[in-house]
Each structure stands twice: as C-alpha cells, then as structure tokens.
NUMI-839917 format. One record per residue (C-alpha): residue number from 1; residue in three letters; x, y, z. Coordinates in steps of 0.2 Angstrom, whole numbers, plus 5000, padded with zeros to 4 digits. Example, Ala and Ser with C-alpha at 12.3 -4.5 7.8 and 13.67 -1.06 7.14 Angstrom:
+-----+-----+------+------+------+
!   n ! res !   px !   py !   pz !
+-----+-----+------+------+------+
!   1 ! ALA ! 5062 ! 4978 ! 5039 !
!   2 ! SER ! 5068 ! 4995 ! 5036 !
+-----+-----+------+------+------+
// end
This chain:
+-----+-----+------+------+------+
!   n ! res !   px !   py !   pz !
+-----+-----+------+------+------+
!   1 ! UNK ! 5000 ! 5000 ! 5000 !
!   2 ! UNK ! 5006 ! 5017 ! 4996 !
!   3 ! UNK ! 5009 ! 5029 ! 5010 !
!   4 ! UNK ! 5011 ! 5048 ! 5010 !
!   5 ! UNK ! 5028 ! 5053 ! 5017 !
!   6 ! UNK ! 5032 ! 5072 ! 5018 !
!   7 ! UNK ! 5050 ! 5076 ! 5017 !
!   8 ! UNK ! 5055 ! 5093 ! 5022 !
!   9 ! UNK ! 5074 ! 5100 ! 5017 !
!  10 ! UNK ! 5080 ! 5116 ! 5024 !
!  11 ! UNK ! 5095 ! 5127 ! 5021 !
!  12 ! UNK ! 5098 ! 5140 ! 5034 !
!  13 ! UNK ! 5112 ! 5151 ! 5038 !
!  14 ! UNK ! 5115 ! 5156 ! 5056 !
!  15 ! UNK ! 5128 ! 5170 ! 5061 !
!  16 ! UNK ! 5138 ! 5168 ! 5077 !
!  17 ! UNK ! 5128 ! 5159 ! 5089 !
!  18 ! UNK ! 5126 ! 5145 ! 5102 !
!  19 ! UNK ! 5111 ! 5137 ! 5098 !
!  20 ! UNK ! 5112 ! 5121 ! 5107 !
!  21 ! UNK ! 5127 ! 5118 ! 5119 !
!  22 ! UNK ! 5134 ! 5103 ! 5128 !
!  23 ! UNK ! 5138 ! 5100 ! 5146 !
!  24 ! UNK ! 5153 ! 5111 ! 5145 !
!  25 ! UNK ! 5144 ! 5125 ! 5137 !
!  26 ! UNK ! 5152 ! 5122 ! 5120 !
!  27 ! UNK ! 5141 ! 5122 ! 5104 !
!  28 ! UNK ! 5138 ! 5104 ! 5100 !
!  29 ! UNK ! 5147 ! 5097 ! 5085 !
!  30 ! UNK ! 5148 ! 5080 ! 5075 !
!  31 ! UNK ! 5161 ! 5074 ! 5063 !
!  32 ! UNK ! 5154 ! 5070 ! 5046 !
!  33 ! UNK ! 5163 ! 5067 ! 5030 !
!  34 ! UNK ! 5179 ! 5066 ! 5041 !
!  35 ! UNK ! 5177 ! 5084 ! 5046 !
!  36 ! UNK ! 5170 ! 5094 ! 5061 !
!  37 ! UNK ! 5153 ! 5101 ! 5058 !
!  38 ! UNK ! 5142 ! 5112 ! 5068 !
!  39 ! UNK ! 5126 ! 5102 ! 5075 !
!  40 ! UNK ! 5110 ! 5106 ! 5083 !
!  41 ! UNK ! 5101 ! 5091 ! 5091 !
!  42 ! UNK ! 5084 ! 5085 ! 5085 !
!  43 ! UNK ! 5078 ! 5086 ! 5102 !
!  44 ! UNK ! 5082 ! 5105 ! 5102 !
!  45 ! UNK ! 5072 ! 5109 ! 5086 !
!  46 ! UNK ! 5058 ! 5098 ! 5091 !
!  47 ! UNK ! 5056 ! 5107 ! 5106 !
!  48 ! UNK ! 5057 ! 5124 ! 5097 !
!  49 ! UNK ! 5044 ! 5117 ! 5085 !
!  50 ! UNK ! 5032 ! 5111 ! 5098 !
!  51 ! UNK ! 5035 ! 5129 ! 5107 !
!  52 ! UNK ! 5029 ! 5136 ! 5089 !
!  53 ! UNK ! 5012 ! 5126 ! 5091 !
!  54 ! UNK ! 5007 ! 5138 ! 5104 !
!  55 ! UNK ! 5005 ! 5151 ! 5089 !
!  56 ! UNK ! 4997 ! 5139 ! 5077 !
!  57 ! UNK ! 4986 ! 5128 ! 5086 !
!  58 ! UNK ! 4972 ! 5129 ! 5098 !
!  59 ! UNK ! 4977 ! 5124 ! 5117 !
!  60 ! UNK ! 4964 ! 5110 ! 5116 !
!  61 ! UNK ! 4974 ! 5103 ! 5102 !
!  62 ! UNK ! 4990 ! 5102 ! 5111 !
!  63 ! UNK ! 4996 ! 5091 ! 5125 !
!  64 ! UNK ! 5007 ! 5094 ! 5143 !
!  65 ! UNK ! 5023 ! 5085 ! 5146 !
!  66 ! UNK ! 5027 ! 5086 ! 5165 !
!  67 ! UNK ! 5030 ! 5076 ! 5181 !
!  68 ! UNK ! 5016 ! 5086 ! 5189 !
!  69 ! UNK ! 5002 ! 5077 ! 5182 !
!  70 ! UNK ! 4992 ! 5075 ! 5198 !
!  71 ! UNK ! 4993 ! 5094 ! 5199 !
!  72 ! UNK ! 4987 ! 5097 ! 5181 !
!  73 ! UNK ! 4973 ! 5084 ! 5183 !
!  74 ! UNK ! 4969 ! 5091 ! 5200 !
!  75 ! UNK ! 4965 ! 5109 ! 5193 !
!  76 ! UNK ! 4953 ! 5101 ! 5180 !
!  77 ! UNK ! 4944 ! 5090 ! 5193 !
!  78 ! UNK ! 4943 ! 5106 ! 5204 !
!  79 ! UNK ! 4934 ! 5115 ! 5190 !
!  80 ! UNK ! 4922 ! 5102 ! 5188 !
!  81 ! UNK ! 4918 ! 5099 ! 5206 !
!  82 ! UNK ! 4922 ! 5117 ! 5216 !
!  83 ! UNK ! 4917 ! 5109 ! 5233 !
!  84 ! UNK ! 4934 ! 5099 ! 5233 !
!  85 ! UNK ! 4948 ! 5106 ! 5244 !
!  86 ! UNK ! 4965 ! 5106 ! 5234 !
!  87 ! UNK ! 4972 ! 5092 ! 5244 !
!  88 ! UNK ! 4956 ! 5080 ! 5241 !
!  89 ! UNK ! 4957 ! 5084 ! 5222 !
!  90 ! UNK ! 4976 ! 5079 ! 5222 !
!  91 ! UNK ! 4971 ! 5063 ! 5231 !
!  92 ! UNK ! 4958 ! 5058 ! 5218 !
!  93 ! UNK ! 4970 ! 5063 ! 5204 !
!  94 ! UNK ! 4983 ! 5052 ! 5210 !
!  95 ! UNK ! 4970 ! 5038 ! 5211 !
!  96 ! UNK ! 4964 ! 5040 ! 5193 !
!  97 ! UNK ! 4981 ! 5042 ! 5186 !
!  98 ! UNK ! 4987 ! 5027 ! 5194 !
!  99 ! UNK ! 4972 ! 5017 ! 5188 !
! 100 ! UNK ! 4974 ! 5024 ! 5169 !
! 101 ! UNK ! 4992 ! 5022 ! 5168 !
! 102 ! UNK ! 4999 ! 5013 ! 5181 !
! 103 ! UNK ! 5012 ! 5027 ! 5184 !
! 104 ! UNK ! 5022 ! 5027 ! 5200 !
! 105 ! UNK ! 5020 ! 5042 ! 5211 !
! 106 ! UNK ! 5031 ! 5050 ! 5223 !
! 107 ! UNK ! 5029 ! 5064 ! 5234 !
! 108 ! UNK ! 5044 ! 5076 ! 5232 !
! 109 ! UNK ! 5050 ! 5090 ! 5245 !
! 110 ! UNK ! 5049 ! 5107 ! 5238 !
! 111 ! UNK ! 5057 ! 5123 ! 5247 !
! 112 ! UNK ! 5046 ! 5137 ! 5250 !
! 113 ! UNK ! 5050 ! 5153 ! 5240 !
! 114 ! UNK ! 5054 ! 5165 ! 5254 !
! 115 ! UNK ! 5062 ! 5153 ! 5268 !
! 116 ! UNK ! 5072 ! 5137 ! 5271 !
! 117 ! UNK ! 5057 ! 5126 ! 5277 !
! 118 ! UNK ! 5052 ! 5111 ! 5266 !
! 119 ! UNK ! 5034 ! 5108 ! 5262 !
! 120 ! UNK ! 5025 ! 5093 ! 5255 !
! 121 ! UNK ! 5019 ! 5095 ! 5237 !
! 122 ! UNK ! 5007 ! 5084 ! 5226 !
! 123 ! UNK ! 5013 ! 5067 ! 5221 !
! 124 ! UNK ! 5024 ! 5067 ! 5205 !
! 125 ! UNK ! 5027 ! 5054 ! 5192 !
! 126 ! UNK ! 5046 ! 5047 ! 5192 !
! 127 ! UNK ! 5047 ! 5053 ! 5174 !
! 128 ! UNK ! 5040 ! 5065 ! 5162 !
! 129 ! UNK ! 5022 ! 5061 ! 5155 !
! 130 ! UNK ! 5014 ! 5067 ! 5140 !
! 131 ! UNK ! 4996 ! 5068 ! 5141 !
! 132 ! UNK ! 4985 ! 5078 ! 5129 !
! 133 ! UNK ! 4971 ! 5092 ! 5135 !
! 134 ! UNK ! 4958 ! 5080 ! 5130 !
! 135 ! UNK ! 4964 ! 5066 ! 5140 !
! 136 ! UNK ! 4966 ! 5076 ! 5156 !
! 137 ! UNK ! 4948 ! 5083 ! 5153 !
! 138 ! UNK ! 4941 ! 5065 ! 5150 !
! 139 ! UNK ! 4951 ! 5058 ! 5166 !
! 140 ! UNK ! 4943 ! 5073 ! 5176 !
! 141 ! UNK ! 4926 ! 5070 ! 5170 !
! 142 ! UNK ! 4928 ! 5051 ! 5174 !
! 143 ! UNK ! 4935 ! 5055 ! 5191 !
! 144 ! UNK ! 4920 ! 5067 ! 5196 !
! 145 ! UNK ! 4908 ! 5053 ! 5190 !
! 146 ! UNK ! 4916 ! 5040 ! 5201 !
! 147 ! UNK ! 4915 ! 5050 ! 5217 !
! 148 ! UNK ! 4901 ! 5061 ! 5219 !
! 149 ! UNK ! 4905 ! 5066 ! 5236 !
! 150 ! UNK ! 4924 ! 5068 ! 5234 !
! 151 ! UNK ! 4928 ! 5053 ! 5244 !
! 152 ! UNK ! 4943 ! 5043 ! 5240 !
! 153 ! UNK ! 4936 ! 5026 ! 5245 !
! 154 ! UNK ! 4921 ! 5027 ! 5234 !
! 155 ! UNK ! 4933 ! 5031 ! 5218 !
! 156 ! UNK ! 4943 ! 5016 ! 5223 !
! 157 ! UNK ! 4928 ! 5006 ! 5223 !
! 158 ! UNK ! 4922 ! 5013 ! 5206 !
! 159 ! UNK ! 4938 ! 5008 ! 5198 !
! 160 ! UNK ! 4937 ! 4990 ! 5205 !
! 161 ! UNK ! 4925 ! 4986 ! 5191 !
! 162 ! UNK ! 4933 ! 4980 ! 5175 !
! 163 ! UNK ! 4923 ! 4993 ! 5164 !
! 164 ! UNK ! 4928 ! 5008 ! 5174 !
! 165 ! UNK ! 4946 ! 5002 ! 5174 !
! 166 ! UNK ! 4945 ! 5000 ! 5155 !
! 167 ! UNK ! 4936 ! 5017 ! 5152 !
! 168 ! UNK ! 4951 ! 5026 ! 5162 !
! 169 ! UNK ! 4964 ! 5016 ! 5151 !
! 170 ! UNK ! 4954 ! 5022 ! 5136 !
! 171 ! UNK ! 4954 ! 5039 ! 5141 !
! 172 ! UNK ! 4973 ! 5040 ! 5140 !
! 173 ! UNK ! 4974 ! 5030 ! 5124 !
! 174 ! UNK ! 4962 ! 5040 ! 5113 !
! 175 ! UNK ! 4960 ! 5058 ! 5110 !
! 176 ! UNK ! 4980 ! 5062 ! 5107 !
! 177 ! UNK ! 4984 ! 5079 ! 5104 !
! 178 ! UNK ! 4994 ! 5085 ! 5088 !
! 179 ! UNK ! 5011 ! 5085 ! 5097 !
! 180 ! UNK ! 5009 ! 5067 ! 5104 !
! 181 ! UNK ! 5004 ! 5061 ! 5087 !
! 182 ! UNK ! 5018 ! 5068 ! 5079 !
! 183 ! UNK ! 5032 ! 5067 ! 5092 !
! 184 ! UNK ! 5026 ! 5050 ! 5101 !
! 185 ! UNK ! 5024 ! 5046 ! 5119 !
! 186 ! UNK ! 5033 ! 5033 ! 5130 !
! 187 ! UNK ! 5024 ! 5027 ! 5146 !
! 188 ! UNK ! 5037 ! 5017 ! 5154 !
! 189 ! UNK ! 5025 ! 5009 ! 5167 !
! 190 ! UNK ! 5012 ! 5004 ! 5153 !
! 191 ! UNK ! 5020 ! 5002 ! 5136 !
! 192 ! UNK ! 5004 ! 4998 ! 5127 !
! 193 ! UNK ! 5001 ! 5016 ! 5130 !
! 194 ! UNK ! 5016 ! 5021 ! 5120 !
! 195 ! UNK ! 5013 ! 5032 ! 5104 !
! 196 ! UNK ! 5025 ! 5029 ! 5089 !
! 197 ! UNK ! 5030 ! 5046 ! 5084 !
! 198 ! UNK ! 5024 ! 5051 ! 5066 !
! 199 ! UNK ! 5038 ! 5063 ! 5063 !
! 200 ! UNK ! 5057 ! 5061 ! 5062 !
! 201 ! UNK ! 5068 ! 5075 ! 5065 !
! 202 ! UNK ! 5087 ! 5075 ! 5060 !
! 203 ! UNK ! 5101 ! 5083 ! 5069 !
! 204 ! UNK ! 5106 ! 5099 ! 5060 !
! 205 ! UNK ! 5123 ! 5099 ! 5052 !
! 206 ! UNK ! 5133 ! 5113 ! 5044 !
! 207 ! UNK ! 5136 ! 5109 ! 5026 !
! 208 ! UNK ! 5154 ! 5115 ! 5029 !
! 209 ! UNK ! 5168 ! 5112 ! 5042 !
! 210 ! UNK ! 5168 ! 5123 ! 5057 !
! 211 ! UNK ! 5178 ! 5129 ! 5071 !
! 212 ! UNK ! 5173 ! 5135 ! 5089 !
! 213 ! UNK ! 5177 ! 5152 ! 5093 !
! 214 ! UNK ! 5176 ! 5161 ! 5110 !
! 215 ! UNK ! 5171 ! 5178 ! 5115 !
! 216 ! UNK ! 5179 ! 5185 ! 5130 !
! 217 ! UNK ! 5168 ! 5198 ! 5139 !
! 218 ! UNK ! 5169 ! 5209 ! 5154 !
! 219 ! UNK ! 5154 ! 5218 ! 5163 !
! 220 ! UNK ! 5156 ! 5235 ! 5171 !
! 221 ! UNK ! 5151 ! 5239 ! 5190 !
! 222 ! UNK ! 5140 ! 5254 ! 5187 !
! 223 ! UNK ! 5145 ! 5261 ! 5205 !
! 224 ! UNK ! 5163 ! 5260 ! 5202 !
! 225 ! UNK ! 5173 ! 5276 ! 5199 !
! 226 ! UNK ! 5185 ! 5279 ! 5185 !
! 227 ! UNK ! 5199 ! 5278 ! 5199 !
! 228 ! UNK ! 5194 ! 5261 ! 5202 !
! 229 ! UNK ! 5202 ! 5248 ! 5191 !
! 230 ! UNK ! 5194 ! 5231 ! 5185 !
! 231 ! UNK ! 5179 ! 5224 ! 5178 !
! 232 ! UNK ! 5164 ! 5219 ! 5189 !
! 233 ! UNK ! 5164 ! 5201 ! 5180 !
! 234 ! UNK ! 5173 ! 5193 ! 5166 !
! 235 ! UNK ! 5170 ! 5178 ! 5157 !
! 236 ! UNK ! 5169 ! 5168 ! 5141 !
! 237 ! UNK ! 5155 ! 5161 ! 5129 !
! 238 ! UNK ! 5158 ! 5149 ! 5114 !
! 239 ! UNK ! 5150 ! 5151 ! 5098 !
! 240 ! UNK ! 5151 ! 5146 ! 5080 !
! 241 ! UNK ! 5142 ! 5153 ! 5064 !
! 242 ! UNK ! 5136 ! 5140 ! 5050 !
! 243 ! UNK ! 5124 ! 5135 ! 5035 !
! 244 ! UNK ! 5114 ! 5122 ! 5042 !
! 245 ! UNK ! 5106 ! 5108 ! 5032 !
! 246 ! UNK ! 5091 ! 5104 ! 5042 !
! 247 ! UNK ! 5079 ! 5088 ! 5038 !
! 248 ! UNK ! 5063 ! 5081 ! 5044 !
! 249 ! UNK ! 5049 ! 5069 ! 5039 !
! 250 ! UNK ! 5032 ! 5065 ! 5043 !
! 251 ! UNK ! 5022 ! 5049 ! 5040 !
! 252 ! UNK ! 5005 ! 5056 ! 5036 !
! 253 ! UNK ! 4997 ! 5039 ! 5038 !
! 254 ! UNK ! 5004 ! 5036 ! 5055 !
! 255 ! UNK ! 4999 ! 5054 ! 5060 !
! 256 ! UNK ! 4981 ! 5050 ! 5055 !
! 257 ! UNK ! 4980 ! 5034 ! 5065 !
! 258 ! UNK ! 4988 ! 5043 ! 5079 !
! 259 ! UNK ! 4975 ! 5057 ! 5078 !
! 260 ! UNK ! 4961 ! 5044 ! 5079 !
! 261 ! UNK ! 4958 ! 5035 ! 5063 !
! 262 ! UNK ! 4952 ! 5017 ! 5060 !
! 263 ! UNK ! 4961 ! 5010 ! 5075 !
! 264 ! UNK ! 4948 ! 5019 ! 5085 !
! 265 ! UNK ! 4934 ! 5010 ! 5076 !
! 266 ! UNK ! 4927 ! 5025 ! 5065 !
! 267 ! UNK ! 4930 ! 5031 ! 5049 !
! 268 ! UNK ! 4946 ! 5043 ! 5049 !
! 269 ! UNK ! 4946 ! 5060 ! 5044 !
! 270 ! UNK ! 4959 ! 5068 ! 5034 !
! 271 ! UNK ! 4956 ! 5086 ! 5040 !
! 272 ! UNK ! 4964 ! 5084 ! 5058 !
! 273 ! UNK ! 4979 ! 5076 ! 5050 !
! 274 ! UNK ! 4980 ! 5090 ! 5037 !
! 275 ! UNK ! 4980 ! 5103 ! 5050 !
! 276 ! UNK ! 4993 ! 5095 ! 5060 !
! 277 ! UNK ! 5003 ! 5094 ! 5045 !
! 278 ! UNK ! 5002 ! 5111 ! 5040 !
! 279 ! UNK ! 5006 ! 5116 ! 5059 !
! 280 ! UNK ! 5022 ! 5105 ! 5059 !
! 281 ! UNK ! 5028 ! 5112 ! 5042 !
! 282 ! UNK ! 5027 ! 5130 ! 5048 !
! 283 ! UNK ! 5033 ! 5126 ! 5065 !
! 284 ! UNK ! 5047 ! 5116 ! 5059 !
! 285 ! UNK ! 5052 ! 5128 ! 5045 !
! 286 ! UNK ! 5051 ! 5145 ! 5055 !
! 287 ! UNK ! 5055 ! 5139 ! 5072 !
! 288 ! UNK ! 5073 ! 5141 ! 5080 !
! 289 ! UNK ! 5081 ! 5135 ! 5096 !
! 290 ! UNK ! 5084 ! 5149 ! 5108 !
! 291 ! UNK ! 5100 ! 5143 ! 5117 !
! 292 ! UNK ! 5111 ! 5160 ! 5120 !
! 293 ! UNK ! 5098 ! 5169 ! 5109 !
! 294 ! UNK ! 5099 ! 5186 ! 5121 !
! 295 ! UNK ! 5118 ! 5185 ! 5118 !
! 296 ! UNK ! 5119 ! 5184 ! 5101 !
! 297 ! UNK ! 5101 ! 5188 ! 5094 !
! 298 ! UNK ! 5104 ! 5177 ! 5080 !
! 299 ! UNK ! 5086 ! 5177 ! 5073 !
! 300 ! UNK ! 5086 ! 5170 ! 5055 !
! 301 ! UNK ! 5074 ! 5162 ! 5044 !
! 302 ! UNK ! 5078 ! 5148 ! 5031 !
! 303 ! UNK ! 5086 ! 5153 ! 5014 !
! 304 ! UNK ! 5079 ! 5138 ! 5005 !
! 305 ! UNK ! 5066 ! 5125 ! 5008 !
! 306 ! UNK ! 5061 ! 5110 ! 4997 !
! 307 ! UNK ! 5046 ! 5099 ! 5002 !
! 308 ! UNK ! 5043 ! 5082 ! 4993 !
! 309 ! UNK ! 5029 ! 5069 ! 4995 !
! 310 ! UNK ! 5034 ! 5051 ! 4994 !
! 311 ! UNK ! 5025 ! 5035 ! 4994 !
! 312 ! UNK ! 5037 ! 5022 ! 5001 !
! 313 ! UNK ! 5050 ! 5029 ! 5012 !
! 314 ! UNK ! 5057 ! 5046 ! 5019 !
! 315 ! UNK ! 5074 ! 5051 ! 5010 !
! 316 ! UNK ! 5087 ! 5064 ! 5017 !
! 317 ! UNK ! 5098 ! 5074 ! 5005 !
! 318 ! UNK ! 5112 ! 5075 ! 5018 !
! 319 ! UNK ! 5123 ! 5065 ! 5007 !
! 320 ! UNK ! 5126 ! 5079 ! 4995 !
! 321 ! UNK ! 5136 ! 5087 ! 5009 !
! 322 ! UNK ! 5147 ! 5073 ! 5014 !
! 323 ! UNK ! 5161 ! 5082 ! 5006 !
! 324 ! UNK ! 5161 ! 5098 ! 5015 !
! 325 ! UNK ! 5156 ! 5114 ! 5005 !
! 326 ! UNK ! 5170 ! 5126 ! 5002 !
! 327 ! UNK ! 5167 ! 5145 ! 5001 !
! 328 ! UNK ! 5165 ! 5154 ! 4985 !
! 329 ! UNK ! 5177 ! 5166 ! 4979 !
! 330 ! UNK ! 5168 ! 5180 ! 4985 !
! 331 ! UNK ! 5163 ! 5171 ! 5000 !
! 332 ! UNK ! 5148 ! 5162 ! 5007 !
! 333 ! UNK ! 5142 ! 5143 ! 5007 !
! 334 ! UNK ! 5124 ! 5147 ! 5002 !
! 335 ! UNK ! 5126 ! 5147 ! 4983 !
! 336 ! UNK ! 5136 ! 5132 ! 4982 !
! 337 ! UNK ! 5127 ! 5123 ! 4994 !
! 338 ! UNK ! 5111 ! 5125 ! 4983 !
! 339 ! UNK ! 5121 ! 5121 ! 4968 !
! 340 ! UNK ! 5126 ! 5104 ! 4976 !
! 341 ! UNK ! 5107 ! 5100 ! 4980 !
! 342 ! UNK ! 5101 ! 5105 ! 4962 !
! 343 ! UNK ! 5114 ! 5092 ! 4956 !
! 344 ! UNK ! 5113 ! 5079 ! 4970 !
! 345 ! UNK ! 5093 ! 5077 ! 4970 !
! 346 ! UNK ! 5090 ! 5073 ! 4953 !
! 347 ! UNK ! 5104 ! 5061 ! 4950 !
! 348 ! UNK ! 5099 ! 5052 ! 4966 !
! 349 ! UNK ! 5082 ! 5050 ! 4961 !
! 350 ! UNK ! 5086 ! 5045 ! 4944 !
! 351 ! UNK ! 5098 ! 5031 ! 4951 !
! 352 ! UNK ! 5085 ! 5025 ! 4963 !
! 353 ! UNK ! 5070 ! 5026 ! 4951 !
! 354 ! UNK ! 5061 ! 5037 ! 4963 !
! 355 ! UNK ! 5048 ! 5042 ! 4952 !
! 356 ! UNK ! 5035 ! 5049 ! 4965 !
! 357 ! UNK ! 5023 ! 5060 ! 4957 !
! 358 ! UNK ! 5017 ! 5067 ! 4973 !
! 359 ! UNK ! 5024 ! 5084 ! 4971 !
! 360 ! UNK ! 5039 ! 5095 ! 4975 !
! 361 ! UNK ! 5037 ! 5113 ! 4982 !
! 362 ! UNK ! 5052 ! 5125 ! 4984 !
! 363 ! UNK ! 5053 ! 5140 ! 4995 !
! 364 ! UNK ! 5069 ! 5152 ! 4991 !
! 365 ! UNK ! 5076 ! 5169 ! 4994 !
! 366 ! UNK ! 5089 ! 5178 ! 4985 !
! 367 ! UNK ! 5100 ! 5175 ! 4970 !
! 368 ! UNK ! 5111 ! 5163 ! 4978 !
! 369 ! UNK ! 5096 ! 5150 ! 4979 !
! 370 ! UNK ! 5092 ! 5151 ! 4961 !
! 371 ! UNK ! 5100 ! 5133 ! 4956 !
! 372 ! UNK ! 5085 ! 5125 ! 4966 !
! 373 ! UNK ! 5071 ! 5133 ! 4956 !
! 374 ! UNK ! 5071 ! 5118 ! 4944 !
! 375 ! UNK ! 5068 ! 5105 ! 4958 !
! 376 ! UNK ! 5049 ! 5111 ! 4960 !
! 377 ! UNK ! 5035 ! 5123 ! 4961 !
! 378 ! UNK ! 5040 ! 5140 ! 4968 !
! 379 ! UNK ! 5029 ! 5146 ! 4982 !
! 380 ! UNK ! 5029 ! 5158 ! 4996 !
! 381 ! UNK ! 5027 ! 5149 ! 5014 !
! 382 ! UNK ! 5008 ! 5153 ! 5016 !
! 383 ! UNK ! 5005 ! 5146 ! 4999 !
! 384 ! UNK ! 5018 ! 5131 ! 5001 !
! 385 ! UNK ! 5009 ! 5127 ! 5018 !
! 386 ! UNK ! 4992 ! 5126 ! 5009 !
! 387 ! UNK ! 4997 ! 5117 ! 4995 !
! 388 ! UNK ! 5006 ! 5103 ! 5004 !
! 389 ! UNK ! 4991 ! 5102 ! 5016 !
! 390 ! UNK ! 4979 ! 5100 ! 5001 !
! 391 ! UNK ! 4990 ! 5086 ! 4993 !
! 392 ! UNK ! 4991 ! 5077 ! 5009 !
! 393 ! UNK ! 4973 ! 5076 ! 5013 !
! 394 ! UNK ! 4968 ! 5072 ! 4996 !
! 395 ! UNK ! 4980 ! 5057 ! 4996 !
! 396 ! UNK ! 4974 ! 5052 ! 5013 !
! 397 ! UNK ! 4955 ! 5053 ! 5007 !
! 398 ! UNK ! 4960 ! 5042 ! 4992 !
! 399 ! UNK ! 4967 ! 5030 ! 5003 !
! 400 ! UNK ! 4953 ! 5030 ! 5015 !
! 401 ! UNK ! 4941 ! 5026 ! 5001 !
! 402 ! UNK ! 4952 ! 5011 ! 4994 !
! 403 ! UNK ! 4953 ! 5004 ! 5012 !
! 404 ! UNK ! 4933 ! 5006 ! 5014 !
! 405 ! UNK ! 4930 ! 4997 ! 4998 !
! 406 ! UNK ! 4941 ! 4983 ! 5002 !
! 407 ! UNK ! 4935 ! 4982 ! 5020 !
! 408 ! UNK ! 4954 ! 4984 ! 5025 !
+-----+-----+------+------+------+
// end
C-alpha cells in the first residue's frame, strides 16, 4: 500500500550563535565526512517546533509533558467539582492516574520561595508524562463521575469494576493531541500506552567544516569610579556560525492513525491530519532553538526549503554535503550548497528510480538559491503550507476510500 511521506529539507544560515550547547557550554558538533561540523540536536529543534505550536494551534489540540501530572489533573477536577479542597482533588487525581496509566507516584520535597522550610507537594511521576488536553479532561470527568461526594474510598470502589478500569485506560489511549501524534510518547509503566512518533527530525548539520570560537567579555560595575580599576565580572562564551542543512520527515498515515483513525473503530478524517501537517510544516520551518539567543540575537529564517511527497520511505539529502562545501571566491556557502542540491537530488532520484509524482515545492530567497528553482514549484510559505496540506489530505482521502471499499 502506498503511503504518504512528507520530506522537508531546509538550508539556513546562522550568524555567530550557540543554539544548542553541551555540558561544557560549547556548541554541539559532530564529525561528518571526516570534518568537524556544527550540530543542533533533533531534540532542540523538536522543542522549538512544539513551542511554535502555541501560536499555530488551539491549546485544546496540544498536550502537556510534565512530572506534575497530579497537579494538572487536580486543577481540572476542581473546575468540575468546586466543592473539593485542593488536597482532596490531588488525592483523587493520583488514584485516577494510577488506575489509567499504572504510573508510580512519589511525593517530592519542595522549598518555600521565601524561607528554607520544606513543604510537601502533590505527588509526581518519576518521569515526564505526556498527556493531551482532551485526555486530562476525560480523566477529570471520569473522576467526578466516580466520586460524587469527593471520597477517595468511593473512587477506589468505582475503579474496581473492569468496565471503569477500561474506561480510564481508554481515556489516555484515545484523543491524542497533535504534538503527541507527531512526536510520540513513552509510558514506562504501561508500554501499551506508548505512541509511535509520526515525525522524524534529524540533527541539523553544517554543510561545511567549522571551528568553535570564544568571546571574552567583561561587565562593568556601574557604581565604580574611574579611579577604581577592574571589571565587575569577566567570562567567556563559545560560539560558531554556520550554514545548516536541516531535515525532517512526517508519515502522514501514522499521523492520521495517531490522531484517531480506523484504529479507534471509526472512519478517519483527513482534516485533523491536514491541520497537524500544516502546523508542523510552518512550525519546523520557521522555529529556532533559543540557546543563548539574548547573547547573540541570531534570529534568522531559512534561505531555502524543499518539500517532497513520497509514497514509500523518507529520503534525506544530507549525502550531498558528505564532502564539506568550500566557500565561494566572494565568500559564503549558500550558493554552492544550493548548486550541490540541484545536482544531487535529480541524480539520486534517477539512480534509485524514485519517480514519486506526489509533488515538490520550493521556497527560496535571493539569487544564491536560484539553482533550486528547477526542483519544484516555487511558492511563498503560506501558499506552500496550504498546497502541501491539500495534497496530503487528497492522498489520505483516496487511501481511505480504497480501504473502505476493500474492507481493510
């Protein structure tokens, strides 16, 4: 069966910056093609993309990843039953979460803001949990249904029945948010609640070799007079600058399943999937990790974007840069990087018979990217996002019709 795979390729220049640093404060790097390259981890760019979703999607379509799941659920329970005290709501939330997910909860010690005394807080999970807004709402409603008087014993009795246990389980295994459907979820205590990610994000690599530089800085004490020597503070910060190749792929079929398709016993709709695809496209393309952003102010947008629809498997073009790009005579890496891609892409697709007709779209800025114009239809970002969304929805709907006709 043909699938719908979205490949996203990005070239982005970044001035002196430290987008993603290691435990020593140095910008992350990797050896590729025998040369040291600048690297930005996939986790950093996925976090930036998820953060961008807050401006692209309604909060009801997103999830919360936290250890403080009891607090989050207790707040929603309290909204439904205003007679409950905060402590009672937390007790009920902990019982519901344990039933629904099997999670082990512990009570941490937290210090009060103003003093040194320790105070007990709501129980927390021992690892980050990722639940959607709809899942929290469903659990809250089930909790209130199971204990009309707010009594913990009543709730425990409610969950002793097999049907109610199953309902609790179902509450966290359906209604996944867009970010859970895209990036997946691991529940260590109940692996059947795991969600396989529909999106794959590569570590961004510079197309050229890089060297780390250090900025020596001082800070002046405003109250010192001219007669007093020395700085109030001195330090160093490491940085690099690079032209990055970024890549991500989205399996639209898995995304549709994660958002609730045939696996939930109903006819799937391509519309929520299209919305998620469009949000991911815009979020991934325009987002930027914020490491040391106040120090460097390195706010850039991509110089070039290529989006391809495929039917079999994702394909990265990072191989075009296995040999580091050298600077042009007049300086810069972007022009030669685009020329590399313009040559590499058709040669690779011809060699492997990659004749997908799903569509190719190109966004580019400036003359240095002109070589990429032959690879696909040139569009500005809003039109590109819409065109890809429409194409994905059409292919998914065609697949749905075929599945329903065959009874698959």
